[in-house]
VEXVEXNU-590156 format. One record per residue (C-alpha): residue in three letters; residue number from 1; x, y, z. Coordinates in pm, whole numbers. Layout:
N
REC res   n   east  north     up
REC ala NUM      X      Y      Z
...
//
This chain:
49
REC res   n   east  north     up
REC met   1  -2906   1512  -5740
REC gly   2  -2654   1232  -5784
REC ser   3  -2423   1102  -5517
REC ser   4  -2129   1287  -5674
REC glu   5  -2320   1612  -5651
REC ser   6  -2307   1648  -5275
REC arg   7  -2325   1960  -5062
REC asn   8  -1949   1995  -5102
REC thr   9  -1939   1991  -5484
REC leu  10  -2236   2112  -5687
REC asp  11  -2385   2333  -5417
REC phe  12  -2044   2482  -5341
REC arg  13  -2010   2583  -5706
REC glu  14  -2362   2726  -5705
REC leu  15  -2283   2918  -5387
REC ser  16  -1977   3062  -5559
REC glu  17  -2207   3176  -5839
REC leu  18  -2432   3345  -5582
REC asp  19  -2127   3531  -5450
REC arg  20  -2082   3687  -5794
REC gln  21  -2437   3826  -5788
REC his  22  -2359   4157  -5619
REC gly  23  -2718   4280  -5598
REC leu  24  -2853   3963  -5437
REC pro  25  -3011   4051  -5101
REC asp  26  -2892   3854  -4799
REC his  27  -3241   3719  -4723
REC thr  28  -3266   3581  -5079
REC arg  29  -2931   3409  -5043
REC arg  30  -3038   3254  -4711
REC leu  31  -3362   3131  -4869
REC ile  32  -3170   2961  -5150
REC glu  33  -2934   2798  -4899
REC ala  34  -3232   2678  -4693
REC cys  35  -3380   2516  -5004
REC trp  36  -3052   2332  -5064
REC asp  37  -3054   2209  -4705
REC leu  38  -3412   2086  -4746
REC asp  39  -3313   1902  -5065
REC ala  40  -3060   1704  -4861
REC ala  41  -3304   1641  -4576
REC tyr  42  -3590   1526  -4803
REC pro  43  -3435   1354  -5109
REC asp  44  -3775   1217  -5216
REC arg  45  -3906   1575  -5250
REC leu  46  -3628   1750  -5438
REC leu  47  -3695   2107  -5541
REC thr  48  -3649   2191  -5906
REC arg  49  -3397   2462  -5982
//
């Protein structure tokens, strides 16, 4: 993830996409958000999407 793709840009757009997935369970959404947080905390171990 590049410096321009911070939590406030790319992830915000992806979160908006999650909002459009009406059947997405809340626990799945929280898991995805936790993965994004871990990406930021451990940049040397980025998860592939």
